[in-house]
N, C-alpha and C positions, 0 to 999 in steps of 0.2 A: 736418401734424405727426403723427409716429408715435404710436400709442396708448401710454399711460403704462406698460402692462405690458411692452412691448418695451423701453422706455427703462430701466425698473427691472431688467429681465433683464440688460441690458448693464452697468449701473452695479453691480449686485450681483455679476456675474461679475468685474468689475474689483476691487471691494473685497474679495471673498473671495479672489481671487488674491493681492492684496497681503498679506492675513493668512497665507495658505498659504506664501508665499515666505519667511516667517520660519523655516520648518522644512524647506523643500524645497531641492533642489540649485540653485545660483545660475543654471544655464542655463535653468531654467524661466521666469525673469523675462523675458528677451528673447522667448521663445516666447509667453508670455502677452500681452505688449505687441503683437506683430504679430497675434496671434489677435484681440485686442480691436479693432485697427484694421480687420481683415477684417470683424468683426461690425458695426462702425459703418458700414462701406461697404454691407453688406447692408441694414442698417436704412434708410440713406439711399436706396438703390436701390429698395427697396419703396415709398418715398414719391415716387419719380420725381425725386429731387433730386441726382443725380450725373451726371457726364460720362462719356463712353466711356473717358477716360483713367483715371478712378478705378476703373471696372469692370475695366480692364486691370491696374491695380495690385493689385486684389483677387485676380485670377487668379494673378498672380505670387506673392502672399503664400501662397495656397493651394497652389501648386505646390511651394514650397520650405520651408514652415514646419516640416515634420516632419523635415527634415534634422538638426535639433538632436539627434535620437535616434540618428543614425548617426555623425556626425563633427563635432566642434566647429569645425574649420577650414572645412569645407564650409558649416556654418551661418553662420560669420563672413563668408565670401565671399558667401553668399546675402543677408545683411543689408546688406553693402556695395553689392550690386547694387540692392537696393531703394532705398537712399539715393540712388544715382545716378539712378534713374528719377524719384524724387520731386524732386530738385534740377533735373533737366532740365525737368520739367513746370513747376516754379516759375519757372525762367528764361523758359520759353516764355510764361508768363502774367504776367510781371513787372509789367505795367502794370495788372493787375487785383487787386482784393482786398488782403489783408493784406500780401502780398509787395511789391506796388507801393507801398503806404502806408509800410511800413517803409523801403523804399529811399528814398522821398521824405524821411522824417524823418532818415535818416542823412545825406542830402545837405545838409539844412538845418543839422544839427548841425555838419557839417564846415565850413560857411561862417562859423560863429560863432567 
């Protein structure tokens, strides 16, 4: 388990970001969310609790997150590419964890 200070750092970043978004440009919202995802992956990595796929996702986040400052359409394409990577990984691991459990629940619901 990461030390409480690191967890509070991430949580405070997220809460302060939420407050700041009330007065900031709307494009900062998506940036702050992907930055928080990157920070979470770093925290998990330091605890030895991530897969190489998550490390690769963090690298992709870091590579493109600042494109928000250059071109909105480029940032949109970057976010779409991150979603594609995440969905591909979820499909690959569909029998594991939450994704697999949700799929099972959806199959059960459709039988009823």
